[in-house]
Backbone as XML, in Angstrom:
<?xml version="1.0"?>
<chain id="A" units="angstrom">
  <residue number="1" name="UNK">
    <atom name="N" x="8.434" y="-2.268" z="-4.389"/>
    <atom name="CA" x="8.008" y="-0.891" z="-4.513"/>
    <atom name="C" x="9.159" y="0.064" z="-4.189"/>
  </residue>
  <residue number="2" name="UNK">
    <atom name="N" x="9.958" y="-0.318" z="-3.219"/>
    <atom name="CA" x="11.055" y="0.569" z="-2.824"/>
    <atom name="C" x="11.955" y="0.913" z="-4.006"/>
  </residue>
  <residue number="3" name="UNK">
    <atom name="N" x="12.286" y="-0.087" z="-4.815"/>
    <atom name="CA" x="13.209" y="0.168" z="-5.925"/>
    <atom name="C" x="12.615" y="1.085" z="-6.988"/>
  </residue>
  <residue number="4" name="UNK">
    <atom name="N" x="11.306" y="1.246" z="-6.996"/>
    <atom name="CA" x="10.647" y="2.118" z="-7.972"/>
    <atom name="C" x="9.988" y="3.341" z="-7.330"/>
  </residue>
  <residue number="5" name="UNK">
    <atom name="N" x="10.312" y="3.594" z="-6.086"/>
    <atom name="CA" x="9.698" y="4.718" z="-5.365"/>
    <atom name="C" x="9.928" y="6.043" z="-6.091"/>
  </residue>
  <residue number="6" name="UNK">
    <atom name="N" x="11.141" y="6.265" z="-6.573"/>
    <atom name="CA" x="11.437" y="7.521" z="-7.270"/>
    <atom name="C" x="10.623" y="7.649" z="-8.554"/>
  </residue>
  <residue number="7" name="UNK">
    <atom name="N" x="10.390" y="6.529" z="-9.254"/>
    <atom name="CA" x="9.569" y="6.558" z="-10.471"/>
    <atom name="C" x="8.125" y="6.918" z="-10.137"/>
  </residue>
  <residue number="8" name="UNK">
    <atom name="N" x="7.637" y="6.411" z="-9.035"/>
    <atom name="CA" x="6.269" y="6.723" z="-8.603"/>
    <atom name="C" x="6.164" y="8.205" z="-8.282"/>
  </residue>
  <residue number="9" name="UNK">
    <atom name="N" x="7.146" y="8.729" z="-7.563"/>
    <atom name="CA" x="7.142" y="10.150" z="-7.247"/>
    <atom name="C" x="7.283" y="10.994" z="-8.513"/>
  </residue>
  <residue number="10" name="UNK">
    <atom name="N" x="8.113" y="10.551" z="-9.454"/>
    <atom name="CA" x="8.291" y="11.283" z="-10.709"/>
    <atom name="C" x="6.995" y="11.329" z="-11.514"/>
  </residue>
  <residue number="11" name="UNK">
    <atom name="N" x="6.108" y="10.355" z="-11.286"/>
    <atom name="CA" x="4.811" y="10.336" z="-11.956"/>
    <atom name="C" x="3.819" y="11.274" z="-11.264"/>
  </residue>
  <residue number="12" name="UNK">
    <atom name="N" x="4.293" y="11.976" z="-10.225"/>
    <atom name="CA" x="3.434" y="12.928" z="-9.519"/>
    <atom name="C" x="2.594" y="12.295" z="-8.427"/>
  </residue>
  <residue number="13" name="UNK">
    <atom name="N" x="2.996" y="11.111" z="-7.994"/>
    <atom name="CA" x="2.235" y="10.388" z="-6.976"/>
    <atom name="C" x="3.075" y="10.202" z="-5.719"/>
  </residue>
  <residue number="14" name="UNK">
    <atom name="N" x="2.431" y="9.771" z="-4.667"/>
    <atom name="CA" x="3.108" y="9.430" z="-3.422"/>
    <atom name="C" x="2.726" y="8.001" z="-3.070"/>
  </residue>
  <residue number="15" name="UNK">
    <atom name="N" x="3.665" y="7.284" z="-2.531"/>
    <atom name="CA" x="3.462" y="5.900" z="-2.125"/>
    <atom name="C" x="3.485" y="5.823" z="-0.617"/>
  </residue>
  <residue number="16" name="UNK">
    <atom name="N" x="2.568" y="5.059" z="-0.056"/>
    <atom name="CA" x="2.672" y="4.707" z="1.352"/>
    <atom name="C" x="2.056" y="3.348" z="1.546"/>
  </residue>
  <residue number="17" name="UNK">
    <atom name="N" x="2.496" y="2.674" z="2.584"/>
    <atom name="CA" x="1.997" y="1.350" z="2.916"/>
    <atom name="C" x="1.277" y="1.433" z="4.246"/>
  </residue>
  <residue number="18" name="UNK">
    <atom name="N" x="0.360" y="0.503" z="4.446"/>
    <atom name="CA" x="-0.361" y="0.416" z="5.715"/>
    <atom name="C" x="-0.152" y="-0.982" z="6.269"/>
  </residue>
  <residue number="19" name="UNK">
    <atom name="N" x="0.299" y="-1.045" z="7.504"/>
    <atom name="CA" x="0.565" y="-2.306" z="8.186"/>
    <atom name="C" x="-0.476" y="-2.524" z="9.277"/>
  </residue>
  <residue number="20" name="UNK">
    <atom name="N" x="-0.828" y="-3.766" z="9.502"/>
    <atom name="CA" x="-1.772" y="-4.089" z="10.584"/>
    <atom name="C" x="-1.058" y="-4.245" z="11.929"/>
  </residue>
  <residue number="21" name="UNK">
    <atom name="N" x="0.258" y="-4.075" z="11.926"/>
    <atom name="CA" x="1.035" y="-4.184" z="13.158"/>
    <atom name="C" x="0.985" y="-2.879" z="13.948"/>
  </residue>
  <residue number="22" name="UNK">
    <atom name="N" x="1.460" y="-2.930" z="15.188"/>
    <atom name="CA" x="1.517" y="-1.705" z="15.992"/>
    <atom name="C" x="2.658" y="-0.815" z="15.496"/>
  </residue>
  <residue number="23" name="UNK">
    <atom name="N" x="2.737" y="0.387" z="16.033"/>
    <atom name="CA" x="3.717" y="1.374" z="15.562"/>
    <atom name="C" x="5.147" y="0.846" z="15.687"/>
  </residue>
  <residue number="24" name="UNK">
    <atom name="N" x="5.481" y="0.270" z="16.805"/>
    <atom name="CA" x="6.841" y="-0.213" z="17.032"/>
    <atom name="C" x="7.236" y="-1.289" z="16.018"/>
  </residue>
  <residue number="25" name="UNK">
    <atom name="N" x="6.380" y="-2.269" z="15.821"/>
    <atom name="CA" x="6.678" y="-3.335" z="14.859"/>
    <atom name="C" x="6.723" y="-2.795" z="13.437"/>
  </residue>
  <residue number="26" name="UNK">
    <atom name="N" x="5.829" y="-1.867" z="13.120"/>
    <atom name="CA" x="5.811" y="-1.268" z="11.784"/>
    <atom name="C" x="7.101" y="-0.514" z="11.516"/>
  </residue>
  <residue number="27" name="UNK">
    <atom name="N" x="7.549" y="0.296" z="12.476"/>
    <atom name="CA" x="8.816" y="1.031" z="12.322"/>
    <atom name="C" x="9.982" y="0.059" z="12.148"/>
  </residue>
  <residue number="28" name="UNK">
    <atom name="N" x="9.992" y="-0.995" z="12.943"/>
    <atom name="CA" x="11.068" y="-1.983" z="12.860"/>
    <atom name="C" x="11.118" y="-2.658" z="11.501"/>
  </residue>
  <residue number="29" name="UNK">
    <atom name="N" x="9.967" y="-3.019" z="10.976"/>
    <atom name="CA" x="9.909" y="-3.655" z="9.657"/>
    <atom name="C" x="10.381" y="-2.693" z="8.576"/>
  </residue>
  <residue number="30" name="UNK">
    <atom name="N" x="9.918" y="-1.448" z="8.637"/>
    <atom name="CA" x="10.314" y="-0.449" z="7.636"/>
    <atom name="C" x="11.828" y="-0.219" z="7.671"/>
  </residue>
  <residue number="31" name="UNK">
    <atom name="N" x="12.395" y="-0.138" z="8.864"/>
    <atom name="CA" x="13.844" y="0.062" z="8.987"/>
    <atom name="C" x="14.604" y="-1.162" z="8.482"/>
  </residue>
  <residue number="32" name="UNK">
    <atom name="N" x="14.162" y="-2.338" z="8.884"/>
    <atom name="CA" x="14.821" y="-3.585" z="8.486"/>
    <atom name="C" x="14.814" y="-3.741" z="6.968"/>
  </residue>
  <residue number="33" name="UNK">
    <atom name="N" x="13.712" y="-3.362" z="6.325"/>
    <atom name="CA" x="13.582" y="-3.498" z="4.874"/>
    <atom name="C" x="14.165" y="-2.313" z="4.114"/>
  </residue>
  <residue number="34" name="UNK">
    <atom name="N" x="14.584" y="-1.274" z="4.837"/>
    <atom name="CA" x="15.170" y="-0.101" z="4.202"/>
    <atom name="C" x="14.171" y="0.728" z="3.420"/>
  </residue>
  <residue number="35" name="UNK">
    <atom name="N" x="12.943" y="0.774" z="3.898"/>
    <atom name="CA" x="11.895" y="1.507" z="3.192"/>
    <atom name="C" x="12.023" y="3.003" z="3.458"/>
  </residue>
  <residue number="36" name="UNK">
    <atom name="N" x="11.976" y="3.787" z="2.406"/>
    <atom name="CA" x="12.077" y="5.233" z="2.551"/>
    <atom name="C" x="10.731" y="5.919" z="2.361"/>
  </residue>
  <residue number="37" name="UNK">
    <atom name="N" x="9.741" y="5.184" z="1.927"/>
    <atom name="CA" x="8.390" y="5.741" z="1.829"/>
    <atom name="C" x="7.666" y="5.517" z="3.158"/>
  </residue>
  <residue number="38" name="UNK">
    <atom name="N" x="6.629" y="6.310" z="3.424"/>
    <atom name="CA" x="5.921" y="6.171" z="4.703"/>
    <atom name="C" x="5.229" y="4.812" z="4.836"/>
  </residue>
  <residue number="39" name="UNK">
    <atom name="N" x="5.361" y="4.222" z="5.999"/>
    <atom name="CA" x="4.646" y="2.986" z="6.335"/>
    <atom name="C" x="3.831" y="3.298" z="7.587"/>
  </residue>
  <residue number="40" name="UNK">
    <atom name="N" x="2.538" y="3.229" z="7.458"/>
    <atom name="CA" x="1.626" y="3.614" z="8.530"/>
    <atom name="C" x="1.155" y="2.393" z="9.308"/>
  </residue>
  <residue number="41" name="UNK">
    <atom name="N" x="1.017" y="2.542" z="10.602"/>
    <atom name="CA" x="0.527" y="1.467" z="11.460"/>
    <atom name="C" x="-0.983" y="1.599" z="11.632"/>
  </residue>
  <residue number="42" name="UNK">
    <atom name="N" x="-1.686" y="0.505" z="11.431"/>
    <atom name="CA" x="-3.150" y="0.477" z="11.571"/>
    <atom name="C" x="-3.541" y="-0.731" z="12.416"/>
  </residue>
  <residue number="43" name="UNK">
    <atom name="N" x="-3.025" y="-0.776" z="13.643"/>
    <atom name="CA" x="-3.272" y="-1.941" z="14.499"/>
    <atom name="C" x="-4.746" y="-2.103" z="14.855"/>
  </residue>
  <residue number="44" name="UNK">
    <atom name="N" x="-5.518" y="-1.022" z="14.785"/>
    <atom name="CA" x="-6.964" y="-1.122" z="15.020"/>
    <atom name="C" x="-7.714" y="-1.509" z="13.750"/>
  </residue>
  <residue number="45" name="UNK">
    <atom name="N" x="-6.987" y="-1.569" z="12.646"/>
    <atom name="CA" x="-7.509" y="-1.976" z="11.346"/>
    <atom name="C" x="-8.637" y="-1.081" z="10.838"/>
  </residue>
  <residue number="46" name="UNK">
    <atom name="N" x="-8.577" y="0.193" z="11.172"/>
    <atom name="CA" x="-9.609" y="1.126" z="10.736"/>
    <atom name="C" x="-9.545" y="1.368" z="9.224"/>
  </residue>
  <residue number="47" name="UNK">
    <atom name="N" x="-8.374" y="1.667" z="8.699"/>
    <atom name="CA" x="-8.233" y="1.862" z="7.248"/>
    <atom name="C" x="-8.404" y="0.540" z="6.517"/>
  </residue>
  <residue number="48" name="UNK">
    <atom name="N" x="-7.860" y="-0.509" z="7.089"/>
    <atom name="CA" x="-7.973" y="-1.841" z="6.485"/>
    <atom name="C" x="-9.440" y="-2.227" z="6.314"/>
  </residue>
  <residue number="49" name="UNK">
    <atom name="N" x="-10.243" y="-1.985" z="7.328"/>
    <atom name="CA" x="-11.676" y="-2.277" z="7.222"/>
    <atom name="C" x="-12.392" y="-1.298" z="6.302"/>
  </residue>
  <residue number="50" name="UNK">
    <atom name="N" x="-12.011" y="-0.022" z="6.350"/>
    <atom name="CA" x="-12.660" y="0.985" z="5.506"/>
    <atom name="C" x="-12.462" y="0.676" z="4.024"/>
  </residue>
  <residue number="51" name="UNK">
    <atom name="N" x="-11.305" y="0.128" z="3.675"/>
    <atom name="CA" x="-11.042" y="-0.222" z="2.277"/>
    <atom name="C" x="-11.364" y="-1.682" z="1.978"/>
  </residue>
  <residue number="52" name="UNK">
    <atom name="N" x="-11.965" y="-2.366" z="2.938"/>
    <atom name="CA" x="-12.443" y="-3.735" z="2.767"/>
    <atom name="C" x="-11.342" y="-4.686" z="2.273"/>
  </residue>
  <residue number="53" name="UNK">
    <atom name="N" x="-10.186" y="-4.623" z="2.951"/>
    <atom name="CA" x="-9.081" y="-5.498" z="2.564"/>
    <atom name="C" x="-8.626" y="-6.411" z="3.711"/>
  </residue>
  <residue number="54" name="UNK">
    <atom name="N" x="-9.471" y="-6.583" z="4.710"/>
    <atom name="CA" x="-9.131" y="-7.510" z="5.785"/>
    <atom name="C" x="-9.066" y="-8.919" z="5.213"/>
  </residue>
  <residue number="55" name="UNK">
    <atom name="N" x="-7.987" y="-9.619" z="5.497"/>
    <atom name="CA" x="-7.825" y="-10.990" z="5.022"/>
    <atom name="C" x="-8.869" y="-11.869" z="5.704"/>
  </residue>
  <residue number="56" name="UNK">
    <atom name="N" x="-9.683" y="-12.536" z="4.937"/>
    <atom name="CA" x="-10.762" y="-13.347" z="5.504"/>
    <atom name="C" x="-10.274" y="-14.654" z="6.119"/>
  </residue>
  <residue number="57" name="UNK">
    <atom name="N" x="-9.062" y="-15.078" z="5.777"/>
    <atom name="CA" x="-8.528" y="-16.302" z="6.371"/>
    <atom name="C" x="-7.676" y="-16.022" z="7.601"/>
  </residue>
  <residue number="58" name="UNK">
    <atom name="N" x="-7.234" y="-14.782" z="7.757"/>
    <atom name="CA" x="-6.447" y="-14.374" z="8.921"/>
    <atom name="C" x="-6.850" y="-12.946" z="9.273"/>
  </residue>
  <residue number="59" name="UNK">
    <atom name="N" x="-7.762" y="-12.793" z="10.189"/>
    <atom name="CA" x="-8.343" y="-11.487" z="10.523"/>
    <atom name="C" x="-7.351" y="-10.528" z="11.190"/>
  </residue>
  <residue number="60" name="UNK">
    <atom name="N" x="-6.096" y="-10.959" z="11.361"/>
    <atom name="CA" x="-5.076" y="-10.090" z="11.961"/>
    <atom name="C" x="-4.302" y="-9.278" z="10.927"/>
  </residue>
  <residue number="61" name="UNK">
    <atom name="N" x="-4.530" y="-9.557" z="9.656"/>
    <atom name="CA" x="-3.759" y="-8.877" z="8.611"/>
    <atom name="C" x="-4.672" y="-8.408" z="7.479"/>
  </residue>
  <residue number="62" name="UNK">
    <atom name="N" x="-4.105" y="-7.551" z="6.660"/>
    <atom name="CA" x="-4.789" y="-7.124" z="5.447"/>
    <atom name="C" x="-4.322" y="-8.007" z="4.296"/>
  </residue>
  <residue number="63" name="UNK">
    <atom name="N" x="-5.192" y="-8.203" z="3.331"/>
    <atom name="CA" x="-4.771" y="-8.910" z="2.128"/>
    <atom name="C" x="-3.982" y="-7.927" z="1.258"/>
  </residue>
  <residue number="64" name="UNK">
    <atom name="N" x="-3.070" y="-8.415" z="0.442"/>
    <atom name="CA" x="-2.307" y="-7.517" z="-0.417"/>
    <atom name="C" x="-3.239" y="-6.737" z="-1.350"/>
  </residue>
  <residue number="65" name="UNK">
    <atom name="N" x="-3.050" y="-5.446" z="-1.389"/>
    <atom name="CA" x="-3.884" y="-4.596" z="-2.240"/>
    <atom name="C" x="-3.121" y="-3.329" z="-2.572"/>
  </residue>
  <residue number="66" name="UNK">
    <atom name="N" x="-3.440" y="-2.768" z="-3.723"/>
    <atom name="CA" x="-2.878" y="-1.487" z="-4.137"/>
    <atom name="C" x="-4.027" y="-0.598" z="-4.578"/>
  </residue>
  <residue number="67" name="UNK">
    <atom name="N" x="-3.971" y="0.651" z="-4.156"/>
    <atom name="CA" x="-4.991" y="1.630" z="-4.516"/>
    <atom name="C" x="-4.310" y="2.863" z="-5.078"/>
  </residue>
  <residue number="68" name="UNK">
    <atom name="N" x="-4.912" y="3.447" z="-6.092"/>
    <atom name="CA" x="-4.510" y="4.772" z="-6.548"/>
    <atom name="C" x="-5.666" y="5.691" z="-6.188"/>
  </residue>
  <residue number="69" name="UNK">
    <atom name="N" x="-5.343" y="6.691" z="-5.379"/>
    <atom name="CA" x="-6.335" y="7.672" z="-4.940"/>
    <atom name="C" x="-6.034" y="8.973" z="-5.693"/>
  </residue>
  <residue number="70" name="UNK">
    <atom name="N" x="-7.041" y="9.523" z="-6.352"/>
    <atom name="CA" x="-6.837" y="10.761" z="-7.109"/>
    <atom name="C" x="-6.610" y="11.933" z="-6.166"/>
  </residue>
  <residue number="71" name="UNK">
    <atom name="N" x="-6.150" y="13.040" z="-6.721"/>
    <atom name="CA" x="-5.941" y="14.235" z="-5.909"/>
    <atom name="C" x="-7.248" y="14.730" z="-5.309"/>
  </residue>
  <residue number="72" name="UNK">
    <atom name="N" x="-8.357" y="14.366" z="-5.906"/>
    <atom name="CA" x="-9.669" y="14.746" z="-5.377"/>
    <atom name="C" x="-10.127" y="13.814" z="-4.252"/>
  </residue>
  <residue number="73" name="UNK">
    <atom name="N" x="-9.365" y="12.750" z="-4.003"/>
    <atom name="CA" x="-9.693" y="11.823" z="-2.928"/>
    <atom name="C" x="-10.538" y="10.637" z="-3.361"/>
  </residue>
  <residue number="74" name="UNK">
    <atom name="N" x="-10.695" y="10.447" z="-4.666"/>
    <atom name="CA" x="-11.482" y="9.324" z="-5.174"/>
    <atom name="C" x="-10.591" y="8.137" z="-5.503"/>
  </residue>
  <residue number="75" name="UNK">
    <atom name="N" x="-11.106" y="6.938" z="-5.316"/>
    <atom name="CA" x="-10.364" y="5.742" z="-5.703"/>
    <atom name="C" x="-10.403" y="5.661" z="-7.231"/>
  </residue>
  <residue number="76" name="UNK">
    <atom name="N" x="-9.226" y="5.769" z="-7.850"/>
    <atom name="CA" x="-9.131" y="5.763" z="-9.308"/>
    <atom name="C" x="-8.788" y="4.381" z="-9.858"/>
  </residue>
  <residue number="77" name="UNK">
    <atom name="N" x="-8.188" y="3.528" z="-9.033"/>
    <atom name="CA" x="-7.768" y="2.200" z="-9.492"/>
    <atom name="C" x="-7.505" y="1.326" z="-8.278"/>
  </residue>
  <residue number="78" name="UNK">
    <atom name="N" x="-7.812" y="0.035" z="-8.415"/>
    <atom name="CA" x="-7.608" y="-0.930" z="-7.324"/>
    <atom name="C" x="-7.018" y="-2.210" z="-7.887"/>
  </residue>
  <residue number="79" name="UNK">
    <atom name="N" x="-6.105" y="-2.789" z="-7.149"/>
    <atom name="CA" x="-5.628" y="-4.139" z="-7.422"/>
    <atom name="C" x="-5.722" y="-4.912" z="-6.114"/>
  </residue>
  <residue number="80" name="UNK">
    <atom name="N" x="-6.566" y="-5.927" z="-6.089"/>
    <atom name="CA" x="-6.655" y="-6.817" z="-4.924"/>
    <atom name="C" x="-5.902" y="-8.080" z="-5.294"/>
  </residue>
  <residue number="81" name="UNK">
    <atom name="N" x="-4.787" y="-8.283" z="-4.630"/>
    <atom name="CA" x="-3.868" y="-9.336" z="-5.012"/>
    <atom name="C" x="-4.053" y="-10.594" z="-4.171"/>
  </residue>
  <residue number="82" name="UNK">
    <atom name="N" x="-3.548" y="-11.686" z="-4.694"/>
    <atom name="CA" x="-3.564" y="-12.948" z="-3.962"/>
    <atom name="C" x="-2.499" y="-12.890" z="-2.866"/>
  </residue>
  <residue number="83" name="UNK">
    <atom name="N" x="-2.637" y="-13.727" z="-1.832"/>
    <atom name="CA" x="-1.618" y="-13.742" z="-0.785"/>
    <atom name="C" x="-0.216" y="-13.953" z="-1.378"/>
  </residue>
  <residue number="84" name="UNK">
    <atom name="N" x="0.745" y="-13.219" z="-0.846"/>
    <atom name="CA" x="2.157" y="-13.298" z="-1.248"/>
    <atom name="C" x="2.387" y="-12.866" z="-2.696"/>
  </residue>
  <residue number="85" name="UNK">
    <atom name="N" x="1.428" y="-12.151" z="-3.282"/>
    <atom name="CA" x="1.569" y="-11.646" z="-4.648"/>
    <atom name="C" x="1.383" y="-10.139" z="-4.597"/>
  </residue>
  <residue number="86" name="UNK">
    <atom name="N" x="2.198" y="-9.435" z="-5.346"/>
    <atom name="CA" x="2.071" y="-7.980" z="-5.412"/>
    <atom name="C" x="1.954" y="-7.574" z="-6.872"/>
  </residue>
  <residue number="87" name="UNK">
    <atom name="N" x="1.132" y="-6.585" z="-7.134"/>
    <atom name="CA" x="1.005" y="-6.057" z="-8.487"/>
    <atom name="C" x="2.346" y="-5.445" z="-8.885"/>
  </residue>
  <residue number="88" name="UNK">
    <atom name="N" x="2.793" y="-5.660" z="-10.117"/>
    <atom name="CA" x="4.072" y="-5.063" z="-10.542"/>
    <atom name="C" x="4.006" y="-3.536" z="-10.536"/>
  </residue>
  <residue number="89" name="UNK">
    <atom name="N" x="5.107" y="-2.917" z="-10.158"/>
    <atom name="CA" x="5.154" y="-1.457" z="-10.145"/>
    <atom name="C" x="4.901" y="-0.898" z="-11.536"/>
  </residue>
  <residue number="90" name="UNK">
    <atom name="N" x="5.318" y="-1.617" z="-12.572"/>
    <atom name="CA" x="5.080" y="-1.148" z="-13.939"/>
    <atom name="C" x="3.584" y="-0.991" z="-14.205"/>
  </residue>
  <residue number="91" name="UNK">
    <atom name="N" x="2.773" y="-1.848" z="-13.646"/>
    <atom name="CA" x="1.324" y="-1.745" z="-13.801"/>
    <atom name="C" x="0.809" y="-0.504" z="-13.092"/>
  </residue>
  <residue number="92" name="UNK">
    <atom name="N" x="1.317" y="-0.252" z="-11.903"/>
    <atom name="CA" x="0.901" y="0.936" z="-11.156"/>
    <atom name="C" x="1.303" y="2.193" z="-11.928"/>
  </residue>
  <residue number="93" name="UNK">
    <atom name="N" x="2.498" y="2.221" z="-12.469"/>
    <atom name="CA" x="2.950" y="3.383" z="-13.232"/>
    <atom name="C" x="2.088" y="3.587" z="-14.478"/>
  </residue>
  <residue number="94" name="UNK">
    <atom name="N" x="1.696" y="2.510" z="-15.130"/>
    <atom name="CA" x="0.795" y="2.607" z="-16.292"/>
    <atom name="C" x="-0.530" y="3.206" z="-15.881"/>
  </residue>
  <residue number="95" name="UNK">
    <atom name="N" x="-1.080" y="2.738" z="-14.766"/>
    <atom name="CA" x="-2.369" y="3.251" z="-14.285"/>
    <atom name="C" x="-2.261" y="4.710" z="-13.845"/>
  </residue>
  <residue number="96" name="UNK">
    <atom name="N" x="-1.142" y="5.083" z="-13.235"/>
    <atom name="CA" x="-0.936" y="6.483" z="-12.861"/>
    <atom name="C" x="-0.943" y="7.380" z="-14.096"/>
  </residue>
  <residue number="97" name="UNK">
    <atom name="N" x="-0.394" y="6.872" z="-15.187"/>
    <atom name="CA" x="-0.356" y="7.639" z="-16.416"/>
    <atom name="C" x="-1.725" y="7.880" z="-17.034"/>
  </residue>
  <residue number="98" name="UNK">
    <atom name="N" x="-2.708" y="7.099" z="-16.613"/>
    <atom name="CA" x="-4.064" y="7.225" z="-17.156"/>
    <atom name="C" x="-4.900" y="8.278" z="-16.450"/>
  </residue>
  <residue number="99" name="UNK">
    <atom name="N" x="-4.446" y="8.719" z="-15.260"/>
    <atom name="CA" x="-5.264" y="9.697" z="-14.537"/>
    <atom name="C" x="-4.645" y="11.078" z="-14.559"/>
  </residue>
</chain>
């Protein structure tokens, strides 16, 4: 996602990630990976549970997922991915173009 962050922004969208780790670990991971988009810490798993993406085999993490939320706050598109799999950014850009 990082390599296509500017394309996502150019499509009029914003990208952010949510981590199940605490703030310190989340910041460390974002810095280590060179991420320039916001990475939010959700150690209480409030957003993870609200979007129903808690990994059922490991309750300490979220399963890979991508959501497009419209400017009105509605979920416009969802991709629930398999472990260690991420939806291609090209797919996200295509879906952004539809809304």
